[in-house]
N, C-alpha and C positions, 0 to 999 in steps of 0.2 A: 078408526080405532086407536092408531098412534097418536093423533092430535088429542083425543080424550085422556090418553094416558098421561102425556106430557102436561096436559093442564091439571090433571089431579096430582101428578108428581110436584109441581109448581105449588099448589094449594097445600098439599100435605105431604111434604117433603119425607119427614121420618117415618111416616106410616107405610108410605110406598114402598121406599127403598128398603127398609127394615123387612117388610112383608115378603116382598119379592126374592131378597137376597136368601133370606131363611127357607123359603120354599125350594128354591133352586139348589142350595146346599144340601138339604134333606133328600131331594131328588136324585142327587148323586149317590147315595148310599143304596136307594131304590135300584138305580141302574146297575150299580156294582152286584146287588144281590141276584137281578134278574139275568144279567150277562154272565154270571158264574153257574147259571143254569140250576140253582136250587128248586126243588119241588114245592117249597113253601117259603114264603117271604117272611123272614123275622121282623115283625113290625116293631117289636120293642127295641130291636138295633136301630131302626130308622128313626123312631121316637127319641132315642138318646142323640143322636146326631141332630135332630131338629131342635131340641132343647139347647144344644150348645149352640147351634147356628142361630137361633133368635135370641138366646140369652146374652151371647157375646159377640160372635163375629159379625152380625147384622149391625148392631148397635156400635160395636166399636169403630167398624169401617165407615158408618155414616159420619161420626164425630171426629174420627181421624182425617178424613177427606175435608172436612171443613177447617180444621186445625191446620193441615198443610196450606189450604188456599189462603187463609188468612196471613199465615207466616212468610209464604212465597207467592205473592198473587200473580196472576196472568198465565200466559202458556209460551212465554219466551223460550228460546232453547235453554237458558241458563236456569230459569225457574223451573221448568219440566225437570230437567236433571238434579236440581236440588231435591224436590220433591221426590223423584225416583230414588234417589240416592237414601234418603232418610226412610222411606217405604220399606226398601228390600234390607236395610240393616238394624231397622226397629220393629216395624209392624209384623213383617214375614216371620221372622223367629218367634215373636211372641204368639201369633195366631196359630202356628204350627204346634208350638208347646201346649197351648190350653187346648188345642183338638185332642192331642194324644192323652193328656193327663184328665181332662174333664170327662172324656167318653169312658175312660177306665175307672173314673170314680163313679159314674153313673151305673156301670156294669157292675159295681161292687168288688173290683178286684183288690186284693191284699195290698199290692205293690202298684200303686197308679203310677210309678215313674218308670216302670219296666219298658213300656212301648216305647217312651220319650229316650230312654238311654239306648236303647237297641236300633231306633229308627230316625230319631230326630236329624242327625247330620247328614245321612244320606237323602232325607225327604228335603231339607233346605237346600243342598246342592242340585236336587232335581228341580226345585222350584225356582232357581235362578236360570233354567234354561226355559222357562215358561212366562213367569210373572213378571220380569223388567219389560218385555214386550207388550204384554197386555197392558201393563199400567202406563207405559209411554203413551199408548194411544189413548189411554183413559185422561191423562193429564194434559195431552195435547190437544185433543179434540172433544172430548165429551163434557158437556155443561155439568157443573158441580151440582145441580140438584138430582141429575140422574146418574153419578158417577157410582155410587153403591149398587144401583142396579146393575150397571155394566159390569161391575166386579163380580156381582152375583151370577151373571151369565157365564163369566170365566170360572168362577168357582163352582160352577157345576160339573164341568171337566175335572176340576181339581180336588173335589170332594169325592168323585169317583175314584180317582187315583189314592186319595188318602184312605179311604175304606178298604181298600184293596190292600194298600200297604200294612193298615192296622191289622187286618185279619190274616193274610197269608203272605204279604210281600215284606220287603226289607227296605223300602223307601226310596229304591233306586228305579231310573226309567227301565232298565234293561229287564227288571223284574216284571214290569207291568207290560212291557210289550210282548214278553215270552207268555204272559197269562192271556192277551188278547190274541197272540198269533202263535199258538204251541209248536214247538220245534216237532219236526218229523224224522224218524230214523230212515234207516237205507230202504225199508220195505215201503215207505210213505205212510206208515201209521205213527200217529201224533203220539207223544208221551202220556198225553191225558187217556187216549183210547187204549193205549198199552196198559196202563193202570187199571182201568175198568174192566178189560178183559181178563186180566189175571185174577181180580176179584171175582169174577163171574165163575172162573174156573176152580178157585179156592173155596167158593160160597159152600159146595156139598160135603167138604170135609171139616168145615167149621164145627165147632160143639160135639165131635166125634174123637175117641180115642183107640188107638189099635193096640192089640196084645200079641206079642208072640207066644206061642206054646211053649210050655216048658218042657225041657229035654228030660 
């Protein structure tokens, strides 16, 4: 199977890399929704993420990797560090910006820059704790014709984080960790469970109005 994939990637590098990248990136949104415990998957949301992933991120990453390899050929320490520096100072902020603004545009938000203004800087800082290590391995060890696929595998995790940050987070790793591992109070009840419990208690009182008798 691996040999078949590598042969196909060498023969059709653009189609193979972009397809896998887009699919993995969109899969990150699905995982985010599933892990959030939603009763029903919002496929329109996943579709919007997929459009951005296939339309921009996959294609941009494919040609960006080739540009870097032509400009800084080889996997020597110096060439890898040059590619890594340029990737994190140019491609990373651009890709993050396009995600926030493009998904907001597809959702029909009036201010498509709102999420970008509120969460871009935190997201970029969080990315610096993840992407430099992944891209170092990519530039140093992975052949050029499957580098976008490798990036897509990493982007599967990153897209899950991005979708969480855009929906309910603030772009920080701390918020994501609190979402994955909800903090517990002194009685061992998680914050999420406590909110759900309060909602159940308040539910019977919703929609009712109490009146005090007139004296």
